[in-house]
N, C-alpha and C positions, 0 to 999 in steps of 0.2 A: 481380565482388566479392560477398562474402557479406553476410549481415545478422545482427545481434544482435537477435533478435525476442522478443516476449512469449510465450515457450514454456518450459514447465517443464523439459523434458529438456535443452534448450540452456542454460537458466539454471543448472541444477544442474552441468552439465559445465563451463561457463565459470567459475562461482563457485569450484568446487574448484580449477581451474587458477590462478585469481587468488590464492586463499588460500595455495596452495603457494608462489606467486611472492613473496608479501610476507614469507615466512619467511626468505628468503635474505639474504645480506650486501648485495647490490646489487639491491633489489627493482625489477623492471621489469615493467610490464603492457603488452603489445603488442596494440593494437587496429587495427593496419594491416590492410588487406585487407577491411575492412567498409565497405560503402556506406551502411548504415543502422544506427544504434545506438539502441535503444529507451531511453526515459527511465529505465527500471528499472535499466539497467546504469550509467548516469551517476550515479544516486543511490548505487548500490553502490560505485562508484569513490570518490566523495566521502566516503562513510562509512568506507571502508578508509583513506583518506588522513588523515581527521581523527581516527579512533578507534584505528587500528592502527599505521600507519607514515606519518609525514608526509614521509618522504623517497622515497616511491614515485615512480618516473618512468613517465609514461604516453606511449607512442609512438603517434602518429596519422599516417596518410598525408595530407600536406598537399593532395594532389590529389583526395582522396576527398570525396564529398558529405557524409560524416559529419563531416569536419573543418569544413565550412561550418556545420553544424548545431550543433556544440558551443558556439560563442560565444552562441547563442540560449538553449540550455538552462542554460548557466552564467551568463547575464546579463552577459557580458563586453563591454567596449568600447562600452557603450550600445546593444548589439544587442537588439532586441526583436521579437517576432512576436505577432500577435493570438491565435494558438492555443496559445501556450506560456506556462506560468507557470514561470519559471526556478527553479533550485535556491534554496531559501530555508532559512536556519538559523533554526528556530523554537524559542525558549526561554521564551516567555511568552504569555499569552492574547492580548495585543494583536497580536503577530506572527501568531498563528493566524488571527485575524479578517481581517487584511490579506491573508493567503494565500487565504482563502475568497473575499474580495471580488475578488481578481485572477482567480480561476478562474471565478467567476460571469460576469465580463465576457467571458471567452473562450468560453463555451458556446453563447451565442445561444439558450439555452433559455428560452422565455417561461413565466412563472409566472402561474397564474390567481389566486393569492392568497398571503398570507404563509406559509400552512402548506406549500405546495408549495416555496417558496424555502427555508424552514427544513428541509424534508426533505433537500434537496440539501446544505445547510450541515451537517446532522447527520452525514452520511457523512464529510465531510472533517474536521470537528471531532473526531469520535470517533477517527479514525485518528491525528490529531495528539495528542489527549489521551492516547491509549493509550501513545504514545511518551514524552510528557512525564512522565506520572504513574507509569508502570511501568518505563520504560527507564532512568531515572537519568542521562540525558544530553539535550542538545538534540535536537530532531527535525530531520531533514533531509527536506525535502518538495519535490516538484516535480509538475507535471501537464502534460498535453497533450491537446488536443482534435484528433482525427483527423477532419476535416470530410468527407473523401471517404468515410469508413466510417461516419460518424455515431456515433463512439465517443469516450469520454473515458477517460483513464488517470490514476490518482492513485497516487503512490508516496510512502510515508513510512517513513523508516528511523531507526535510532539505533545508538549504539555503547555502550549501557549494559549492564544486567544480563542481559537475555535472558528468554525466556518461562519457562524452567524455574525460575530463581531466583524470579521473581515469582509464578507460579501455585502453586509449592510452599509458599508461605507459608500458603495457606488450603486446599489440596487435596493429596491423596495422589497425587503423580505422581513418576516417577523418571527419565523421559527427556524430551528436548525434544519428540519427537513426541507423547507423552502430554499434555504441557503445552499445546501448540498446540491439540490437539483439545479439551482441556478448556476452553480459552478460547473455543471456538466453540459451546459448549453453552449452552442456555437456563438460566441460573442463577436468575433472578428473574422469576417469571411476572407479577408486578405492576409491571413496570418502566415502564409507560406514564407513571406519575406522575413519573418521573425524567428525562423527555425535556426537550430545549431548555434546556440550561445549568444544570440543577440541580447543586448541589455534592455531591449524594449519588451516589456512583459504585459500581458493582458489576462486578468483573472478569468479562469474558465477555459482558456485555449488549450493548455496542456492537458487538463483532465478530460476535456472534450475529445481530444485526439486519442488519449489512452482508452477512453470508453469505447471509441470506435474500433480500436485494436481488439478490445475484449469481445465486442460483438462479432467482429470478423473471424476471430479464432475460436469462438464459442467458449470463451474462458469465463472467469469470475472476477468481480471487483467488489470490494466492500469499502464503504466510507462511513466512518463513525465519528460523530462529533456531538457534544452536548447530549441531548436525549434522543438522538436519531441515529439509526443504522439504515443506510441505503445500500441495497444489494443489486448489482447488475450481473445476471447470469445469462450468458449468451446475449439475447436481445430482450430479455425480460427484466424489467426494473421493479423492485419491490421495496417499500419503505416500512420500517418498524419504529414504533415509538417506545422508548424505554422509560421506566419509572425513575431511574437514577441518571444523573448527568455525568458525562466524562469531560474532564478538563482537557482542552486541546483537541486533537484529532488523530485518527488512524486511517491510513489508506493502504489497502492490501490488494494485490492483483495476482492472479494465477492463470496461466495459459499454456497451451502446448506449443513447443518450439517448432515442430514440423508444420503446424498450421500457420504459425507466424511467418515462417519462411515461404510456404506455398501461397498463402493468401495475401500477404503484405509485401514481403521483400521481393518476390518474383515479379511484381509489378514495377519495381523501382519505387522506393519510399516516397520520393517527391511526386511521382506520377500518381501513386495510390492516394496521397493526401489531396492532390488536386481533383482527381476524377471521382473518388469515392467518399471523400470527407468534406471538402470545402465547396463542392459544386451545388447548384440549386436543386439538383435531382435528389439530394439527401434531406430536403427540408421536412418531409413527412416523418422521416425517422428521427428527427431532432426533438420532436415533441414528447417529452417524458411525462 
């Protein structure tokens, strides 16, 4: 049996197939034949069902390991797992905080001080805030810790306006690809004063910081909106244009916890932001 993995080529291919399927009179998405389904795909399915077609029928092989996993990621029937934060519908700050607390319990990442813990919280809260403030719909969030790999994956999606509509309010962009790349740029060099829950928000700052964490930890980040999928793998940025358009957006990140601790937290998060992210020395790296 195959796997639906955290892979940009497969994500693009599967998503286009699903987007075509939901256009039909009898929308059916068939995920039989897969022994593993990454949380990214479950989040996309829930996003399509809530924001595009609530009559989508999802077919799963009952004898597949994937079928056993789905109740955990959906939080059904009291199923729970210490490494999984099930799909959560987040539409207010309190829900976002609960989601962060759940994920922190699943990571087993020891924090030396409050700043380290807030650094981890910052990643998640920025992803959720981005969906809530700019998506125009509730955020759909889930996460999983892959302990055998020492990796954490966080997925946040919405079925709102999408990146082009949002970014075009303040910047000259005409395509979804341009809008996503613009959102990854360093827009405000003095953004350190806006960390940790300030009500002052700047489009792009949060995603810019997260993209730097992904590069530093050699992780992966996917941003999907409209007809564009932008993938950041380590320091390599690749754009894909899709034939079908996704309503809203999906942002997914995956990185190693040990590298996050060694390469980011051990500097002190504020120091790392100042010296490695917001200084003039990073200007060449900012050009995507």
